[in-house]
C-alpha positions as CSV (number, residue, x, y, z in Angstrom):
1,X,193.7,101.5,22.5
2,X,190.5,99.5,21.8
3,X,191.8,96.4,23.4
4,X,190.0,93.5,25.2
5,X,191.8,90.3,26.0
6,X,191.9,87.3,28.3
7,X,194.0,89.0,31.0
8,X,191.2,91.3,32.0
9,X,188.4,90.7,34.5
10,X,184.9,90.6,33.1
11,X,181.6,91.3,35.0
12,X,178.2,90.5,33.7
13,X,175.2,92.5,35.0
14,X,172.4,90.0,35.5
15,X,169.5,92.3,34.8
16,X,168.2,93.6,31.4
17,X,169.7,97.0,30.5
18,X,168.2,99.8,28.4
19,X,170.6,100.0,25.4
20,X,170.0,103.7,25.1
21,X,172.2,104.2,28.2
22,X,175.5,105.8,27.5
23,X,178.9,106.2,29.3
24,X,177.8,108.0,32.4
25,X,174.6,106.0,33.0
26,X,176.3,102.7,32.6
27,X,179.1,103.9,34.9
28,X,176.4,104.7,37.4
29,X,175.1,101.1,37.2
30,X,178.6,99.8,37.7
31,X,179.1,101.9,40.8
32,X,175.6,101.9,42.4
33,X,174.1,98.5,41.3
34,X,177.2,96.3,40.8
35,X,179.3,97.8,43.6
36,X,182.4,97.9,41.4
37,X,184.9,100.6,40.5
38,X,184.4,101.6,36.9
39,X,188.0,102.9,36.7
40,X,189.5,99.5,37.7
41,X,190.2,98.5,34.1
42,X,187.7,95.7,34.3
43,X,185.1,95.2,31.6
44,X,181.4,95.4,32.5
45,X,178.9,93.6,30.2
46,X,175.3,94.6,29.8
47,X,172.5,92.9,27.8
48,X,169.1,94.1,26.8
49,X,165.9,92.3,27.7
50,X,165.7,90.2,24.5
51,X,169.4,89.3,24.6
52,X,169.9,90.7,21.1
53,X,172.2,93.6,22.1
54,X,175.4,93.6,24.2
55,X,177.4,96.6,25.5
56,X,180.7,96.3,27.2
57,X,182.0,99.3,29.2
58,X,185.7,99.6,29.7
59,X,188.1,102.3,31.0
60,X,191.2,102.6,29.0
61,X,194.0,105.1,29.0
62,X,192.4,108.4,28.3
63,X,188.8,107.5,28.8
64,X,185.8,105.2,28.6
65,X,185.1,102.9,25.7
66,X,181.8,101.2,24.9
67,X,181.8,98.1,22.6
68,X,178.3,97.6,21.2
69,X,177.1,94.5,19.4
70,X,173.6,94.2,18.0
71,X,172.6,90.9,16.5
72,X,170.6,90.9,13.3
73,X,169.3,87.4,13.9
74,X,169.1,85.2,17.0
75,X,170.1,86.1,20.6
76,X,172.9,85.7,23.1
77,X,172.7,82.6,25.3
78,X,173.1,83.5,29.0
79,X,174.9,81.5,31.5
80,X,173.0,80.2,34.5
81,X,172.7,82.7,37.4
82,X,172.2,82.3,41.1
83,X,169.4,84.3,42.7
84,X,171.5,86.4,45.0
85,X,173.6,88.9,43.1
86,X,173.4,91.6,40.5
87,X,177.0,91.0,39.2
88,X,178.7,87.9,38.1
89,X,182.3,87.2,37.3
90,X,182.6,86.3,33.7
91,X,185.5,85.0,31.6
92,X,187.0,86.0,28.3
93,X,186.3,82.5,27.0
94,X,182.6,82.6,28.0
95,X,182.3,86.1,26.4
96,X,183.8,84.8,23.1
97,X,181.5,81.8,23.1
98,X,178.5,84.0,23.8
99,X,179.4,86.4,21.0
100,X,179.9,83.6,18.5
101,X,176.6,82.0,19.4
102,X,177.8,78.9,21.2
103,X,175.9,77.9,24.3
104,X,178.2,77.8,27.2
105,X,176.1,75.4,29.2
106,X,176.6,72.7,26.5
107,X,180.3,73.2,26.3
108,X,182.5,70.6,28.0
109,X,185.7,72.0,29.4
110,X,188.8,69.8,29.5
111,X,191.2,70.0,32.4
112,X,193.9,72.6,31.9
113,X,196.7,74.0,34.0
114,X,196.1,77.6,35.1
115,X,199.0,79.6,36.4
116,X,198.6,81.9,39.3
């Protein structure tokens, strides 16, 4: 229980989200706006307008979990988005860099083998 890791799929909602939204309203955004299945086990990430708060919605065994992080100083750096979609695949590594305050656009990724 209460487990996020690099084997999960992450989706970032590209529009600002009201952080007063709870389980059911965020689930509605996932279904209606993102076109995803909230019960898939994927993690759905939402940010507020000023990028100072982050909510991650995840379905675990037994029910929904919301992870909520509110920064006291600074803000989260967003990756670049294309103009087309409302949902963007996101990686565990990018999420960890964003939470730690490291700008993902300035990171240089070295070649690594990725198994299928």
